[in-house]
N, C-alpha and C positions, 0 to 999 in steps of 0.2 A: 910240808914246809914248816920251818921253825924260825922264829925271830931270834937271831943271835947277835952278838956284839958287832961282828963284821957287817951284817946287814943294817943294824942300827946306826953305825957310823956312816955307812954309805947313804942312808936316808938323810942324815944330817948334811952330808956333803952336797947332795943333790939340792936340798932345800936352800942352802946358803948360796950355791951357784945361781939358782933361780932368782933369789932375792937380788943378787947383783945385776943380773941380766935385766930384771924388771924394775930396777931403781927403787926398791923398797928401803925403808929405814933399817938400821942394824937390828938384828933379831936374836932372840934366844929360842933354841929348838931343843925340845925334850922328847926322847923316845922311851916309852914304857912298855913292858911286856904285858901279856894277857892277865897277869895277876895284879897289875897296877904298880909294879916295881920299876924304878928308874934303871934303864940300861945304858943310856948315853945322853949327854947334855953338852950343848955348846952355847956360850954367851958371847956374842960379838962385842968388840970394843964399842963403847958409847951407849950401852944399854944400862938401865937402872938396876939397882940392887935387888928389887923384888921380882925381876923378870924370870929367874929360874923357878920360883914358886908359882908364878902365874902360868907359865908354860906347862909345868907339871899338873897344875890344877885343871887346866883345860883338858889335857889328855886323861887325867884320873877320872874326871866326870864322865867322859866318853866311855871309858872301860867299865866304870862302876854301874852305869845305866844301860850299857850296850847300845848307845846312841851317840852319833856325832854331836859335838857340843852346840852346833847350830840348832838341832832339834831340842836340846836342853834349854836353850835360850827361848825358843818359841813356847816350850812348855812352861817356862817360868813366867811368861806373860799371861798365860791362861790360868795356871795353877801355881801362883807364887808361893803359897804356903807349903806345897808339896816339895818344891825345889829347895826352899829354906830348910825344911825338915831333913831332906837328904844331905844338905850341906852341913847341918848340925850333926847328923850321924857320922859324917866324914870328918868331923873336927874342924870344919870350916875350910877344908882343903879343895873343894870343888869350885871351878870357875865356869859358870854356865853361859859362855859367849862363844861365838864362832872362833875356830882356831884349834879345836881339839878334834882330830880326825882318826877314826878307826882304821887300822891296817887289817885287811881281810885277804884270805886265800881260800877259794872254794867255799865261801860262806862262813868260814871259821874266823873268829877274831884272834889275830896273832898279837895285837898290841895296839898302841895309838901314838900318834905324833901330836904334840902340843907346841904351838908357836905363838909368840907374842913379840911386839915391838913396833908394828905398823898398825893399820886399821884391822879390825877383826876379820873383815872380808878378805883383805890381802894376806893376813896370816893363814887363813883357811886355804886360799888358792895356792899358796906356797906349799903347805903341807900336802895337799892333794897332788900337786905336781911331783913332789919328791917321792911320794908313795907310788904313784903310777909309773914313774921313771924306772922303778925296779920290777915292773911287771905284776905288782900286787894291786889289789882293789882298795880304793879309798872311799870311806863313808863319812862325810862331814855332817850328815844329818839333814 
């Protein structure tokens, strides 16, 4: 199984439908491949101008560390200097809060979905729903 543009766009579509069904605020959804490169992004009307960077930062952190961003958030509470160092190495592009969810198939990381716009818990739930709707495994950390 490979993450391609068609699948990335399907993930975004599922996430945005789930957002509407569950009454979340407008979202920005980013899908990154296993190398941390942007494959697809959608920014709904009414979201702020930094949301694309935040969504990508959540997903980028998950890919870079091999952990969902909820785990990165927990690690930041215990080892803040480690996460700060990782963020410095990444040029400040990591966002270690819930909402960056790894996309897995048979244990292999295919990429990650990063979502921002509502609470971090809701962002994460939306990403998990979108990933699982495609038959893939979601790992939020």
